[in-house]
N, C-alpha and C positions, 0 to 999 in steps of 0.2 A: 378408342377412346375409354376413358375409365370413367366408373360410377362414381360420386362422391359418396362418401359414407355419412348418411345423415343422421345417424344413432347418436345422441348427445353419452358422451363417455361422462359418469360421472367418477369424482376423484376420490382416494382411500376412506378422505376424514368423512365427506356427505355420507358413502353407504355404513359408515360407523355411525355416524350422527342419526341414521333412519335406525339402523339395528337395537341403538341404545333408544330411542324415541319410542321403540315400538315396544321395548321389554321393560320402558319405565311405564307406558300406557297401560299393560296388562298388571304389573304387580300395582298400581293405581285401583284396576276395577277391582283384584281380588282381594286388596286390603280394605275395600267398602262394603265387603260378602261375608258373613257370619256361616259358618250351617253346625248345628246344634244336634248332637244325637244324647237322646233322654236317657239317664240312669234308667235300670231295669224295675219294674212296680212290682210290687205285694199281690196288687189289687189283681193286675191284670199282667201277670208277668209273662207272660209270652208275647207280650206287645212291644213295638220295634218304632220308635218315632223320631222322628229328623225333622229337625226346623233350619229352612233356609232363610235369612234375612239380608237384603239391598237394601243398600242407601241408594234411592234414586239421583237426576241431578236436581230435581225439585224439593230438594229437602225429605221428602217421604220415605217411608219404609214398605217395600213389600215383602211380605209375609208367606211362605207357603210350608204348610205343617201336613206330612204325610207320615199315616201310622199302618202298620200292617201288623195281621196276627191281632187286630182287637175286636177281643168277644163281644157282643152283642150287649148293649146297656138292659136291655130284660134277664141277663146272665148271670148280673153281678147279686151280692146279695148283701144287702137288700136289693132287692130288680128295680131298677130304673126308666124312665120315656129315652132319655137321650143325653150325650156327652155334648156340652158346654165349655168352649177354647175362650181362656181368660191370658189377658196379657198386663202384667205390672207394669209400668212405666216410671219416666225419671221423675217425670212433673206432674202427672193425671193421675196418679193411684193404678186402681186395680180394675179395667175394663172388659166389657165380655165383647169377643169379637168375631162371634159364629159358634153354631150347632156341626157337629161332626156327625155327619151318618154315615154308618157301616154299611158297606154290601156285601154281598154275598160271598164274597173270597175275604172275610174280614179283614176289610182295606177301607182307607176312612182319607178324604184330603179335606184341609181349605185351604185356601189362597184369600188374601184381601191386604190393603193398601191403609196406612194409617197415618197420619203426620205425626204423632207420638215414638218417644222413642223407646222402642221395650228394652227391658233391663231382665226378665223371667217370663216365662208363660208356662201353663197349667192346666189339665185338662179335669174337670169335673162331671160327676155322673149327676144328673138331677131328673125331678121330676116334671118341672117345664119347660115351654122352650124357649119362653121370653125371660128368662130370669134377670135380676140387677144385680144381686149379690153373688157368690159363688156360697155352695155347701159346702159342709167338712168331707164331703168325699172324693178327695183327690185323687183319681186314677193314676196319672203320670203329671211330673214334673221334672220342665229342664232345671231346674236351679238356680241362682244368680249368674248371670252369664258373665264369663270373664273377658277379659279386653287382650 
């Protein structure tokens, strides 16, 4: 007696639809993500900053900033206490999104979430921890994001 083949056979059109659906989903996911590499800085020329912005399903923006080869703020001229990351938004102006703490390997990271759509991110050197306005000592600047 022969065993019945219980495997469901897929039609070529179903297989093609699955492949196209996967490709479309991958394109949608990558279209919502932005990777921005900051240009070189005159203030901290060795610093390399990369910003990643993802819009999630709740229409919030996940922001991750990684800066390598960043000198400690005390080594700047004039010397400062810390770095502050600022985000320029479409409708809510410039907001402080956090401080950057430089580790022993001269690396700093910041991850945050915001409901505001960012159009530019920049980092300033500051004397205080909780500043509400950026100083004029801009250390790194993404420039306005290209669409």
